[in-house]
C-alpha positions in Angstrom: 40.5 29.5 46.7 38.0 28.0 44.3 40.6 25.6 43.1 41.3 24.6 46.7 37.6 24.0 47.4 37.4 21.8 44.3 40.4 19.8 45.4 39.0 19.4 48.9 35.6 18.2 47.5 37.2 15.7 45.1 39.9 14.4 47.4 39.4 10.8 48.6 40.7 11.8 52.0 37.9 14.3 52.4 35.3 11.6 51.8 36.8 8.8 54.0 36.6 8.3 57.7 34.0 9.1 60.4 34.4 12.8 59.8 34.5 12.6 56.0 32.0 14.2 53.6 30.2 10.9 53.0 29.5 10.3 56.7 28.6 14.0 57.4 26.3 14.0 54.3 24.5 10.9 55.4 24.1 12.3 59.0 22.6 15.5 57.6 20.2 13.6 55.3 19.2 11.2 58.1 18.5 13.8 60.8 16.7 16.1 58.3 14.6 13.1 57.2 13.6 12.2 60.7 12.7 15.8 61.4 10.5 16.1 58.3 8.7 12.8 58.9 7.9 13.8 62.5 6.9 17.3 61.3 4.5 16.0 58.6 3.0 13.5 61.0 2.1 16.3 63.4 1.4 19.3 61.1 -0.5 17.8 58.2 -3.3 16.2 60.2 -3.6 19.2 62.4 -3.7 21.7 59.5 -6.3 19.6 57.6 -8.4 19.4 60.8 -8.3 23.1 61.4 -9.0 23.9 57.8 -11.8 21.4 57.4 -13.6 22.1 60.7 -12.7 25.8 61.1 -12.0 25.2 64.8 -8.9 26.0 66.8 -7.6 28.5 64.4 -5.5 30.0 67.2 -3.1 27.1 66.6 -2.2 28.5 63.2 -1.6 32.0 64.7 0.5 30.6 67.5 2.6 28.5 65.1 3.3 31.5 62.9 4.3 33.5 65.9 6.7 30.8 66.9 8.7 31.6 63.7 10.1 34.7 65.5 11.9 32.5 68.1 15.7 32.6 67.6 16.9 29.2 66.5 20.2 29.1 68.2 18.8 30.4 71.5 16.0 27.9 71.5 18.5 25.1 70.6 20.8 25.9 73.5 17.9 26.3 75.9 16.4 22.9 75.1 19.8 21.3 75.1 20.6 22.7 78.6 17.3 21.5 79.9 17.2 18.0 78.3 20.9 17.2 78.2 21.5 16.6 82.0 18.6 14.2 82.0 20.0 11.9 79.3 23.4 10.2 79.7 24.2 9.3 76.1 24.7 10.8 72.7 21.0 11.3 72.5 21.5 14.2 74.9 22.5 16.2 71.8 20.4 14.5 69.2 17.0 14.7 70.9 17.1 18.5 71.7 18.2 19.2 68.1 15.5 17.2 66.6 12.8 18.7 68.9 13.9 22.3 68.0 14.1 21.5 64.3 10.6 20.0 64.4 9.2 23.1 66.2 10.8 25.3 63.5 9.5 23.1 60.6 5.9 22.8 61.8 4.7 26.4 60.9 5.1 26.2 57.1 3.7 22.7 56.8 0.8 23.5 59.2 0.0 26.8 57.4 0.2 25.1 54.0 -2.2 22.3 55.0 -4.6 24.8 56.6 -4.5 27.4 53.8 -4.9 24.7 51.1 -8.1 23.3 52.7 -9.4 26.8 53.5 -9.0 27.9 49.9 -11.1 25.1 48.5 -14.1 26.4 46.5 -17.2 26.1 48.6 -19.1 24.9 45.5 -16.8 21.9 45.4 -17.6 21.0 49.0 -21.3 21.5 48.3 -21.2 19.3 45.2 -19.4 16.5 47.2 -22.0 16.7 50.0 -24.8 16.7 47.4 -23.7 13.4 45.9 -23.7 11.8 49.4 -20.1 12.1 50.5 -19.4 11.9 54.3 -17.2 14.6 56.0 -14.1 12.4 55.9 -14.8 11.6 52.2 -15.1 15.3 51.5 -11.8 15.8 53.2 -10.0 12.9 51.6 -11.4 13.1 48.0 -12.0 16.8 47.6 -10.3 19.1 50.1 -6.9 17.2 50.3 -6.4 16.9 46.6 -7.2 20.6 46.2 -4.9 21.5 49.1 -1.9 19.7 47.6 -0.3 22.7 45.8 -0.2 24.8 49.0 0.7 21.8 51.2 3.6 20.8 49.0 4.8 24.4 49.0 4.8 24.3 52.8 6.7 21.0 52.8 9.3 22.3 50.4 9.7 25.4 52.5 10.1 23.4 55.7 12.6 21.1 54.0 14.8 23.9 52.9 14.6 25.4 56.4 15.5 22.1 58.1 18.4 21.4 55.8 19.8 24.9 56.3 19.1 25.1 60.1 20.5 21.7 60.8 24.0 23.2 60.2 23.4 25.3 63.4 22.6 22.2 65.4 26.2 21.1 64.8 27.1 23.6 67.6 25.7 21.2 70.1 27.1 18.0 68.6 24.4 16.8 66.2 26.9 16.3 63.4 26.1 16.6 59.7 27.5 19.1 57.2 27.4 21.8 59.8 30.6 20.4 61.3 32.6 21.5 58.3 31.4 25.1 58.9 32.1 25.1 62.6 35.4 23.2 62.5 36.6 25.3 59.6 35.9 28.6 61.3 37.5 27.3 64.6 40.7 26.3 62.8 40.8 29.1 60.3 40.4 26.6 57.4 38.1 28.6 55.2 38.4 26.2 52.4 36.6 23.6 54.5 34.0 26.2 55.7 33.2 27.3 52.1 33.2 23.7 50.9 30.7 22.7 53.7 28.5 25.7 52.9 28.5 24.6 49.2 27.6 21.1 50.1 24.6 22.3 52.2 23.4 24.5 49.3 23.7 21.7 46.8 21.9 19.3 49.1 19.1 21.7 49.7 18.6 22.5 46.0 18.8 18.8 45.1 16.2 17.8 47.6 14.0 20.7 46.6 14.3 19.5 43.0 13.2 16.0 43.9 10.2 17.4 45.8 9.3 19.6 42.8 9.2 16.4 40.7 7.0 14.7 43.3 4.7 17.7 43.3 4.3 17.6 39.5 3.4 13.9 39.8 0.8 14.1 42.5 -0.9 17.5 41.9 -3.6 17.7 39.3 -2.7 19.9 36.3 -6.1 21.6 36.8 -5.0 22.9 40.1 -1.7 24.4 38.9 -3.2 26.3 35.9 -1.4 24.0 33.4 -4.7 22.5 32.3 -8.1 24.1 32.0 -10.4 23.1 34.8 -11.3 24.0 38.3 -11.5 22.4 41.7 -15.0 21.2 41.1 -13.6 18.6 38.8 -12.1 16.9 41.9 -15.5 16.5 43.4 -16.8 14.9 40.3 -13.8 12.6 40.1 -14.4 11.5 43.6 -18.1 10.8 43.1 -19.1 7.2 44.0 -20.1 5.1 41.1 
C-alpha cells in the first residue's frame, strides 16, 4: 500500500485538475490562512487587554470552556442555520470559517493573556518609573515578554485549524479533507491515506515555519538561551 500511496502522490494526474492535490492544497492553505488572520485579529487584542487590565477575565474562562464543544456538531449546526440564508457557495464557506475561528480563538486568547499575566511586576514598575504610559508599557514591555506564550498559542491554533479543516470538507469547504472523505466513500484507502499524509506534512511544515519566526522575534533572554530577565525589556524600551 505504501508503494501505491507514493505513486498517487507523485502522479501528474493526481496533481492536475480542479480536484487535484495542487488545488486542494491551495484551498486548505487559503482557508486556514483566513481563519488564522481573523482569529489573531480578535484574540490577540482581547487577550492583551484582559492580561494588561485584569478586567473581564471571565472571557478567558468562557473561551476555554468552549473547547469542549464538538467540532462536527457545531459545524453542522452553523451550516444548517446560515446555509438557507445564503444562496451561493459561501453558504458552506462562511459557516466553516466561523466554526474554525471559534475553535482557534481559545489557544491564542489564552496565550496572549497568560503571557501578559506572567510578566514580572518589577518590569512593569520599572517601565512606569521611567515615565512610560500604559500603552507604552503594554507595547514595549508586556507584549515582548508575552511573545513566547503568545507564539505557543498561535502555533497550537494553527495545528488545530489545519487538522480540523479536514472535517469542514463534510459540508463542502474543499481542501485536503476531500481526499479523506471521497476516499472513504469510494473505498479507495490509498487516496484516504495519501490525504491524511498531506495534512500531516502541511501541519508540520507550517509549524516549522512558525518556529523559525518565533526564534527571530522572541528575545533569547525570554527563552532561557541567553542570561537575562524580563527587566531587560523595560530597560531596552526606556525613552532616550
